[in-house]
C-alpha positions in Angstrom: 17.6 105.8 143.7 17.1 101.4 142.9 16.7 100.8 139.3 14.6 97.8 138.1 14.0 96.7 134.5 11.7 94.6 132.6 10.3 93.9 129.7 12.6 91.4 127.7 11.9 88.1 126.0 12.5 86.3 122.9 11.0 88.1 119.7 11.6 87.4 116.3 13.5 89.6 113.6 11.1 92.6 112.9 9.5 92.5 116.1 8.9 95.1 118.8 9.2 95.2 122.8 9.3 97.9 125.1 11.5 97.9 128.3 10.9 99.4 131.2 12.9 100.7 133.9 11.1 101.5 137.2 13.1 103.7 139.7 12.3 104.0 143.9 14.1 105.3 146.7 15.1 108.7 145.1 14.1 111.8 143.1 13.3 110.8 139.7 13.1 113.4 137.7 16.7 115.0 138.9 18.3 111.9 137.4 19.8 111.5 133.8 18.7 108.1 132.8 20.5 105.8 129.9 20.2 102.7 128.5 23.1 99.9 128.1 23.5 96.6 126.6 25.9 93.9 126.6 25.9 90.6 123.8 27.4 87.5 124.8 31.3 87.9 124.7 31.2 91.6 124.1 31.6 94.7 126.2 28.8 96.9 127.5 27.8 99.3 125.2 25.6 102.6 125.4 22.5 102.5 123.7 20.6 105.9 124.5 20.3 108.7 127.1 17.7 111.2 128.3 17.8 114.3 130.2 16.0 115.3 133.0 13.7 117.4 130.6 13.4 114.9 127.6 16.2 115.5 125.7 17.6 112.0 123.8 20.2 110.5 122.3 20.7 107.3 120.7 23.8 105.5 119.2 23.8 105.3 115.4 22.9 101.5 115.3 19.6 102.1 116.8 18.7 105.4 115.2 15.4 105.3 114.0 14.5 101.6 115.6 14.9 102.8 119.7 13.1 105.4 121.1 14.1 106.2 124.7 11.5 107.7 126.8 10.7 108.6 130.7 7.4 109.4 132.6 8.6 111.5 135.6 5.0 110.7 137.1 5.7 107.2 137.1 9.4 107.4 138.0 9.9 105.1 134.5 12.1 105.0 132.0 11.3 103.7 128.4 13.0 102.1 125.7 10.8 101.1 122.7 12.6 99.1 120.6 10.9 98.7 117.2 12.4 96.4 113.8 14.4 94.3 116.0 17.3 92.3 114.7 19.3 89.7 115.6 22.5 91.9 116.5 20.4 93.4 119.1 20.4 90.4 121.4 22.0 91.4 125.0 21.2 91.9 128.5 19.7 95.5 128.7 20.6 97.8 131.9 19.0 101.0 132.4 21.3 103.1 134.3 20.9 106.5 136.4 23.4 109.6 137.0 23.2 112.9 138.5 25.6 114.9 136.6 25.4 115.3 133.1 28.7 114.9 132.5 29.1 112.1 135.4 29.4 108.4 135.5 26.0 106.4 135.6 26.5 105.5 139.3 23.1 103.9 139.8 22.4 100.4 137.7 19.5 98.0 137.2 19.6 94.3 137.0 19.2 94.0 133.6 16.8 92.2 131.3 17.4 89.6 128.5 16.4 90.8 125.0 16.9 87.7 122.6 16.1 88.1 118.7 15.8 85.1 116.4 16.6 85.6 113.0 
């Protein structure tokens, strides 16, 4: 499967953004999907994941602010980001895997999110 992330941009603290990740070339509904981010000078970190059936998990730092969702009819996974903070500034990547306990083997190209204070 090929993944194409979009929706990043430059916003102010407190603003919202919705990232999208469009999948092609595979059976999207069979993939577990996730969002990761990498800030300058830091390692890539997990943000959120969603199962085939829509069960989701969010890392503590974004709980209550970010929401992952998916639309299998549109082959797309989303990350709704509200109440953005400067520390959310990073390149955001979507990823997919076929096994719940497996590694993410499919990655999008990343989309930049910059939050100014």
